[in-house]
N, C-alpha and C positions, 0 to 999 in steps of 0.2 A: 498037728495042731500046736503042740508045744514049740516046734521048730518055727512055725509062722509067728508066734508070739515073740520069740527071741529075735527073729529078724526085724519085726516091727520095733522092738525096744532098741535094737542096735541102730536102726534107721533114725529113730527120733533122737537118740543120744548123739549121733553124728550131726544131725540137723541143729540141735540145740547148741552143741559145742561150736559149730560153724557160726551160728547167730551171735555168739558171745565174742567173737573176734573183733578187734578194733585196730585201726591203723594209727600209727604214730605220725603226727603231722610233720615233724622234722624229717622223717624218713620219706614221706610222700612228696613233700615240697622242700627239698633242701635249699638253703639260701645260696645264692650264687656269689655271695660275698657281701659282708656288711659294709656299711659306709665308714670308711677310715677317716676319722677326723683328727688323727694324731699327726704331728709335724706339719700342720697347716701353715703355709707361708704365703705372703702376697705374691711373690714371683712365681713359685711353682704350682700353687693351688688356685688362688683367688683370681689372679690376672687372666689365666686361660678361660675361666668361667665367664668373667666379665667380657673378655674378647669375643667369646662365642655368642653371648646373649645380649650384651649391653652396648658395646662399642659402635654398633651400627647407628645409634643415635647419640650416645654419650661418649664420644671420642673428641680429641682435640679438633679434628676436622669438622665434626658434625654438631658439637654441643650447642653452638649458637643458633643453628638453623633448625634442628629437629630435637635437640635434647634439653630444652628449657634452660640452657646455659650451664648445665651440669656436665662437667668433663670428668668422667671416671678414669681416664687415662692419667690424669694429673693427680699425684698422690695427695696433695694438699686438699683438693676438692673432694677426693675420695674419703679422706680422713674426716672431713666435716660431715659428710653423708653417713659415715659409720658412727661417728660420735653422737650425732643428734637422733639416731634411730631410723632415719629415713631410708637408708639402704636396706636394712633388714625388713622394715615394714613394707617397703614397696615390693620386694621379692616374695614376701609372705602374703601379700594382698591383705594387709591389716593396718590398723592405726589411722585410717582416714587419708592415707597417702595414695596417690594414683598407683594402681597395680602395674607392675612391670614384669616382663617386657610388655610395652604398650601394644595393644591390639592382638596380643597372643591369646589363644583359646584356653591356655592353661599356664600354670606356674612353671618355672624352670624345675628340673628334677630335684626331688627332695634331698637327695644326697648332696647336691651342689649347694642347696640352701643351708644345710647343716654345716658344710665346710665354711661358707661365708660367715655364718653365725659364730662358729668357733673362732675364726680369725678376729672377729669383732670382740668377742669375749676375752680373747688373749691380748687385747689392747691395740688392735689394728696397726701392727708394726709395719714399717716399710722394709720388709725383709724379703 
C-alpha cells in the first residue's frame, strides 16, 4: 500500500514538473536574419529593390505610358518622390497615396520597405 502511494506521488510529481515546462520563443523560432539597414545606398540597396518592384511601370521607358510620368530610374525624379514622402507612403500603402506596386495583392517585403525608409531618412543620397 505504501509503495503504491509512493508511486502515485512520483507519477504526479513528474506530471506537474512536466506541466511547468515552457519553451523559449527564440529557441523555437530562431530568426533567419534580421533586416540589415546599415550601409544602405542607392546603388547597392535601393536600386535593386526598385528594379524588382517598380521599374516595370516607373522606368525611363515606361514612365509616361504606365507610370503616371514618374520615372524612378532618374535620380532627380526619385529624389523628389523621396523628399515629398510619396515614395515611402506609396510602398507603405499610407498617406492617401495610391498603393504601390499597383495591382499587387500585398506590399513589397517589409525588410525592403525598411531599407528604402532608411535611405530616405539618411537624406536619399545619390550614392
